[in-house]
Each structure stands twice: as structure tokens, then as C-alpha cells.
C-alpha positions in Angstrom: 50.6 -96.4 114.5 49.7 -95.8 110.8 47.4 -98.6 110.6 45.1 -97.1 113.0 42.4 -94.5 112.2 41.9 -91.4 113.5 38.7 -92.3 115.4 41.0 -95.4 116.8 43.6 -93.0 118.2 40.8 -90.4 119.8 38.8 -93.6 121.2 42.1 -94.1 123.0 42.9 -90.9 124.1 39.1 -90.4 125.8 39.5 -93.8 127.2 43.2 -93.5 128.5 42.8 -89.6 129.8 39.1 -89.9 131.1 38.2 -86.7 129.3 35.4 -86.5 127.1 35.8 -86.4 123.7 35.2 -82.8 123.1 38.0 -82.2 125.7 40.4 -83.9 123.8 39.4 -82.6 120.4 39.9 -79.1 121.7 43.2 -80.1 123.2 44.3 -81.6 120.1 43.2 -78.6 117.6 44.8 -76.3 120.4 48.4 -78.3 119.9 47.9 -78.5 116.4 47.6 -75.0 115.9 50.2 -74.1 118.4 52.6 -76.9 116.4 51.7 -75.0 113.1 52.3 -71.7 114.2 55.5 -72.3 115.4 56.5 -74.2 112.0 55.1 -71.1 110.2 57.2 -68.6 112.1 60.4 -70.8 112.0 59.8 -71.0 108.1 59.2 -67.3 108.1 62.4 -66.4 110.1 64.8 -68.7 107.7 63.2 -67.0 104.7 63.9 -63.7 106.1 60.4 -62.7 106.6 59.8 -62.5 110.3 62.8 -60.5 112.5 64.9 -62.7 114.8 63.8 -60.7 118.0 59.8 -61.7 117.4 61.0 -65.5 116.9 63.1 -65.2 119.9 60.0 -63.7 122.0 57.8 -66.8 120.9 60.1 -69.5 121.1 63.0 -68.8 123.3 66.8 -68.6 123.2 67.6 -72.2 123.3 65.0 -73.1 120.2 66.2 -70.1 118.2 69.8 -71.0 118.8 69.4 -74.8 118.0 67.3 -73.3 114.5 70.3 -70.9 113.7 72.6 -74.0 114.5 71.3 -75.9 112.2 71.1 -73.6 109.5 74.9 -72.7 109.8 75.8 -76.7 109.5 73.3 -77.0 106.2 75.4 -73.9 104.9 78.5 -75.4 105.6 77.3 -78.9 104.1 76.3 -77.3 100.9 79.2 -75.3 100.7 81.4 -78.7 101.0 79.3 -80.2 98.6 79.8 -77.6 96.0 83.7 -77.1 96.6 83.8 -81.4 95.3 81.7 -80.6 92.3 
């Protein structure tokens, strides 16, 4: 997949979906902005800049719970590693 160009991916999507190029690009832009927004939201939460309630409202309880579990697991791993140092 990495050997293909962006234009080749776009051509494939246009052909596969039967949509015009503008529609595919519009959807790709929307999906990309949503992904970047979510990434920035989670990063802001983890850095303490965005309140939990806002993140909960935006991404939902299940996703937020997973993020918090991952953060706690990382914290425990770091503590464990530092004890052995």
C-alpha cells in the first residue's frame, strides 16, 4: 500500500465507489479532519488542557474509558520500570 501514490488511491476509490472525485475528496477531507480533531482532543485531555466532561461528550464513555485504562497501564509500566533501575 505504501508503494501506491495518493492519486492511485483516489482513482481506486472513485472507481470502487462509483462516486465522482469531488465527492470522494470531500469525504476524505471530512474523515481526516475528524481524525485530527479526535487526536487533538485526546492529547489535550491527557495533558490536562481539556476537561474530562468535554472528551466524554465528544467521544463517548467507551472510548474515554479505553484511553484512561491505557494511561493507567502506561503509568504502572513506568513505575515498574523505575523500580528496577
